[in-house]
C-alpha positions, 0 to 999 in steps of 0.5 A, spaced: 776 952 026 770 947 026 764 948 021 758 949 026 751 950 024 747 956 025 743 952 030 749 950 034 752 957 034 745 960 037 745 954 042 752 956 044 751 964 044 744 963 047 744 957 051 737 955 054 735 953 061 742 954 064 742 952 072 740 948 077 732 946 078 730 947 085 728 940 088 729 936 082 726 929 081 732 927 077 740 929 077 745 926 073 753 928 072 758 926 067 764 927 065 770 931 069 773 937 068 780 934 067 778 930 061 775 937 058 768 936 059 763 936 065 755 936 065 750 936 070 743 935 068 737 936 073 729 936 071 722 936 075 716 933 073 709 936 073 703 933 076 702 929 069 708 926 070 711 930 064 718 934 065 716 941 066 723 943 067 730 941 065 736 945 067 744 944 065 751 946 068 756 945 063 764 945 063 766 944 056 767 947 048 761 950 044 759 943 042 758 941 049 754 947 051 750 947 045 748 940 046 746 940 053 742 946 051 738 942 046 737 936 050 733 940 055 729 943 050 728 936 047 726 933 054 721 938 056 714 936 055 716 929 055 714 923 059 720 919 062 719 914 058 719 918 052 725 922 054 729 916 055 729 914 048 733 920 046 739 918 043 746 922 041 744 922 034 737 925 036 741 931 039 746 932 033 740 932 029 736 937 033 742 942 032 743 940 024 749 936 025 755 936 029 763 936 027 765 929 027 770 931 031 765 933 036 760 928 037 762 926 043 759 932 046 752 929 044 754 922 047 756 926 054 748 929 054 745 922 053 749 919 058 747 925 063 740 924 061 740 916 063 744 918 070 738 923 071 733 918 070 736 912 074 736 918 080 729 919 079 727 912 079 731 910 085 735 905 081 743 904 081 747 907 075 748 903 070 755 900 071 759 900 065 764 895 067 770 892 063 777 894 063 780 901 062 782 901 054 784 908 054 788 911 060 788 918 057 781 919 058 779 913 062 774 909 057 773 902 058 772 897 053 765 896 054 764 904 053 767 903 046 763 897 044 757 901 046 759 907 041 761 902 036 755 898 036 750 904 036 753 908 032 756 903 027 763 906 027 768 903 023 775 907 024 779 909 030 778 916 029 770 915 029 771 912 036 775 918 038 770 923 035 764 919 040 768 917 046 775 921 046 778 914 046 785 914 043 785 921 042 791 922 047 798 918 047 795 913 042 797 907 046 790 904 046 789 904 038 791 897 037 786 895 042 780 899 039 782 896 033 781 889 035 774 891 038 772 895 032 774 888 028 770 884 033 764 887 033 764 888 025 766 881 024 760 878 028 755 874 024 761 874 018 765 868 018 769 870 024 772 866 029 767 866 035 769 871 041 771 868 047 767 870 053 770 876 057 774 875 063 774 880 069 781 883 071 781 878 077 780 872 072 785 874 067 790 875 073 788 868 076 789 864 070 795 867 068 798 866 074 796 858 074 798 858 067 805 860 069 806 856 075 803 850 071 805 850 064 811 855 063 815 855 069 817 847 069 819 848 062 823 854 063 826 851 070 829 845 066 834 849 062 836 853 069 831 859 067 825 861 070 820 867 069 816 872 074 810 875 073 811 883 075 804 886 073 798 885 068 796 892 065 790 891 061 792 885 056 799 887 057 803 881 061 809 884 064 814 879 066 822 878 068 826 873 066 831 869 071 837 865 070 839 862 064 833 865 061 835 872 062 842 872 059 840 867 053 840 870 046 834 867 044 830 870 050 825 874 045 823 868 041 822 864 048 817 870 050 813 870 044 813 863 041 812 860 047 810 864 053 806 869 049 803 863 045 801 859 051 798 864 055 794 866 049 792 859 048 790 858 055 787 865 057 785 869 052 788 871 045 789 878 046 795 877 051 801 881 049 807 879 053 813 884 055 819 883 058 821 888 064 829 889 065 
């Protein structure tokens, strides 16, 4: 059972500003019912360019409803410039705090507010690009980086609490930890982080390295290698010819193929054999 403050309970039992604003100036929708939380926020300005009305519709838990309700109260009376300064921590503080496992609900509210403001300004939504790290909840490395940086997160558990990443199958835990380490080591005696590659750039470099550096060496001994797929930082390959039956094939994969790709493409790559 989560430990909720009285204010969280009050906003859950008696949520403020539920519904949709008629003829809104801005609308923002975030989340998905498939992931467990979804929020639609709408607002309208008065003649003095201040938010006179803000309403929400939320599908989610008590914390999601309370966070959305609190956010609308915090918005009303503010200018757009003032409202866009509201952070997820501000929402949580307004409620007297949220359980650490429910901080992602305040992030949901902050994201909806951002999208509604983009809508009002007629701007394209800020695209958080990057690669999907958490397949279960569709969270990208850029979203994780933002959560870690803004909230000074130190552990995978904290990342899960804020953006849900890592809360499913846990296959992404290693990648999340790398992001945490890279951000927290900036400015320390850490090796400089290479410029991030797009998926297309990464795949192209992998293909070029295989063709130019790796395949010729394997073919000399009657073997070969075929690229099957690239899934994030996982490079799936199939060994062919003598390489497929060689007892030292795993050593070849790790000590030569993986090492060469890490050197030529990015140090985060992991090579796995597909039978």
